[in-house]
C-alpha positions as semicolon CSV with decimal commas, in nm:
position;residue;x (nm);y (nm);z (nm)
1;M;0,485;-0,818;3,354
2;Q;0,615;-0,499;3,193
3;A;0,418;-0,341;2,909
4;H;0,611;-0,275;2,590
5;S;0,567;0,061;2,421
6;L;0,609;-0,024;2,055
7;A;0,452;0,199;1,793
8;P;0,191;0,022;1,581
9;Y;0,274;-0,029;1,217
10;V;0,114;-0,181;0,909
11;E;0,209;-0,298;0,562
12;I;-0,035;-0,297;0,274
13;L;-0,015;-0,602;0,049
14;I;-0,202;-0,640;-0,278
15;S;-0,206;-0,974;-0,457
16;A;-0,447;-1,079;-0,732
17;G;-0,705;-0,820;-0,632
18;E;-0,694;-0,900;-0,260
19;T;-0,575;-0,638;-0,015
20;S;-0,450;-0,712;0,335
21;L;-0,263;-0,542;0,616
22;S;0,059;-0,660;0,777
23;A;0,346;-0,498;0,967
24;S;0,573;-0,226;0,816
25;L;0,440;0,134;0,802
26;M;0,462;0,322;1,132
27;T;0,302;0,661;1,071
28;E;-0,004;0,802;0,898
29;K;0,232;0,983;0,659
30;E;0,398;0,654;0,561
31;V;0,056;0,498;0,500
32;D;-0,047;0,795;0,282
33;E;0,278;0,780;0,085
34;A;0,243;0,405;0,029
35;I;-0,116;0,439;-0,092
36;D;-0,026;0,736;-0,313
37;G;0,249;0,527;-0,470
38;L;0,009;0,238;-0,531
39;V;-0,247;0,473;-0,687
40;E;0,019;0,612;-0,921
41;Q;0,125;0,261;-1,023
42;L;-0,238;0,165;-1,087
43;Q;-0,289;0,479;-1,298
44;Q;0,013;0,386;-1,509
45;L;-0,116;0,031;-1,545
46;R;-0,455;0,167;-1,654
47;Q;-0,290;0,378;-1,924
48;R;-0,083;0,082;-2,049
49;A;-0,390;-0,144;-2,059
50;K;-0,592;0,113;-2,254
51;A;-0,304;0,164;-2,497
52;E;-0,295;-0,211;-2,559
53;L;-0,664;-0,202;-2,654
54;K;-0,603;0,047;-2,936
């Protein structure tokens, strides 16, 4: 049996407060960029939610 040399990869999924990992991101840089994008989206959502409270 021949071993396959595939690079590991993950995908980060967030649904209703639950976070899980799946296949998609192949490098540490891609993981960092995905998380940075999620953080930015959450920051924007925080600002919108606070604005709605005023």
